[in-house]
N, C-alpha and C positions, 0 to 999 in steps of 0.2 A: 504494500500500500504506500502511496505517496503522501506527502504532508498535506497537499491539497485535498486528497481523498479523505484524510483524517478529519478535516473540517466538515466535509460533506456528510460524514457518518456521525461524528460525535458532537459537533457544535451547532451546525445549522438546523438539524431537525428539532432538537428541544427548543431552540430559540424561536423557530417558526411556529411551533405548537403553542408556546406561551403567547406569542403575538396574535395568533389566529383565533384563539379560543377566548375571545372577549377580553383582551388585555385592556384594563381601564387606564385612563389617562393619569399619569403621575401628577402629584400636586404641583410640581414645577418641572415641566417637560424639558426645559432647557438644560437642567442638571443631568437628566438621564442621557440626553443627546451629547452633552459636552464631556461627560465622563470618559467615553472611549478615546477622545482626542487627548485628554489630559493623560490617560494611561499610556497612549502611544508615545507622546512627547517625553514623558518622565522615564519610561522604561527603555527607550531606544539607546541612549548612551550606555546604560548598565548592561543591556543585553549584548551590544556589540563588544564591550570589553570582555564579557564572559566568553564569548565565542572566540575572540582574538587570543585569549589566554589558553584556550583549549579545555575549558571546564565542561563544555558540551559541544556537540557538533552534529552534522548531518551527512550520511553517506551520499555518494554521488548517485544521481538518478532519482533521488527521493524529493528533490525540490526543483522549482521552475527556474529561478534566478536569484541572485544575491544583490542586495543593496547595502554596500559596506561589507561587513562580515556576516550579516544576518539574511536569511532567505526572506523573500517576499511573503511567504506564508506565515512567517513568524510575526511580521508586522500586522498581518490580517488577524492573527490570534489575539493580539493585544487590542484590537478593535472589537472582536466578537465576544471575548470573555466578559468585558464590562456590560455589554448589551444583554448577554445571557443572565449573568448574576443580577443585574439591575432589574430585569423583567421578573425574575423569580422573587427578588426582594419585595417588589411592590405587591406581589400576591400574598405575602405573609406578614406585611407590616400593618398591624392594626393601629389604633390611636395610641399616641405616646402617653406614658404615665410619668408622674413626677419622679425625679431622681435626686439622690443625695449629692450635696456639694463635695463630699469627701471623695467621690469617684473621680473628680478632676485631678486631685492630688495623687490618689492611689494609682489610677490608670496611667497618668503621665509619668509617675515615678517608676512604675514597672517597665514601661517601654524605654525609659531613659537608661535603665540598667541593661536592658537587652541591646540597646544601641551601643553601649559601652562594651558589651561582650562581643558584638559584631566587629567593632574597631580593633579589639584585642586579637580576635581570630584573624582578621585581615592583616594585622601587623605580623602575626606569626607565620601566615601563609601556609603553604603545603596543603595538608588534608583539610584544614579548616577554612580554606579560601572561599569555597562556594557558600557555605553557611555564613561566613563573616561578611561577604559581599551582600548577601540578602538582608541580614540584620542591620548592617551599617547603612544600607540604602533605604530601607523601608521603615525601620523603627523610629527614626527622627520624624517622619510624617505622622506616625501614630502618637508620638509625644505631643505634637502640636494639636492634633485632633482631640486628644483627651484633655489636654490643658485648657483648650477652648470650650469644649462641650462634653466632657466626660459624664457630667450629670445627665445630660440629654441622652447620651448613648446608653447609659445605665437604665434610664427610664424606658428605653426602647430595647431592652436587653433580649427579649424574646425574638424580636425581628432581627437583631444583631446575630444571635446564636443560630437561628434557622437560615437567615439570609446568607450568612457566610459559611455555615457548617455544611449544609447539604450540597451546594454547588462545589465546595471543596472536596467532599467525598466523591462526588461524581467525576471531577477532574483528576483526582488521584487514580481512580479506576482507569480512565482514559489514558492517562500518562503512563501508567504501568503497562497497559496494553501496547502503547506506541513504542516503549522501550523494548519490550519483548519482540515486537515485530521489526525492530531495527529502523524505525522512521527517524529517530534521533538516538544519540548515545550520551551517557554521562561518564566522565573520566573518573576512575577510582583514585587517580593521583590527587584530586582536589576535593575528595569527599571523605567523611569519617568512617565509612563502612557500616553505618547503622541504617536501619530501615525496616520495612515490612512488605511482604508479598512482592519482592523484587523491586520495590520503589525506595530509592534512597531518602534518608531523612531530609536532605537538603531540598529535594523536589517537593516533599510534603510541606516544608516550611515556605517554599516559594509560592505554591498555590494558595496556602493559607494567607500569606501576607498580601498577595495581590487581591484576593477576594475581600479581605478585611479593609484594604484601602478603598475599594469600590463601595462596599456596604457602608462603612463609617462615613465616607464622603457624601454619599447620597442621603443617608439619614440626617446628617447635619444640614444638608442643603434643603431637605424637605421639612425640617422642624421649624415651626413658626418662631420659636424663641431664639433660634440660632441667628436668624436674620436681624431680629431686634438687638441681639447681643453684638452682632457684627457692626451695626450702625453706632 
């Protein structure tokens, strides 16, 4: 299977099903439409660096063409994943409940520690490089999100858990299948050797972080208190 065929099998069908079965208009449609572009712009330099370093790669014949070090299909992935996750999130996001102000401190502090861990792993290099790059690149975003609206996210914790958790589980399955089929490979030189069902820990962290970035960003954009707070 090629990388493009992977999209046609694993990403487009569930996205089209969500959109075709009465997908209601999100409270702020611009946020849903803008999120894929933000994801593409933010992940492009990170992804190119990973492929350049040889953390992961793609066998010949599995991709159409490359822009920089990354295949065209990879850029398409970073557009489709936020659309899929965002469409599912809107299905499970009920009315927000009040949240505690302590969540802003606790959540921001937790992600700050994980960002520091990522920087440490990045500095050590070697087998910690992939996990370090993921934490160092995404955890600072989560620090800002929770410092700004951790209480709002905590009040919407059911939507946060379901909206990030279920798409992550689905993409873990799809990723493990793609690795077994040889659509892309992950270098053991830059991974810790931990994982489950043939899926490296670093890949699990990657999909969890990308889905959290989408879900938390959309929940904050959709929350009426977040806009008042931003002003």
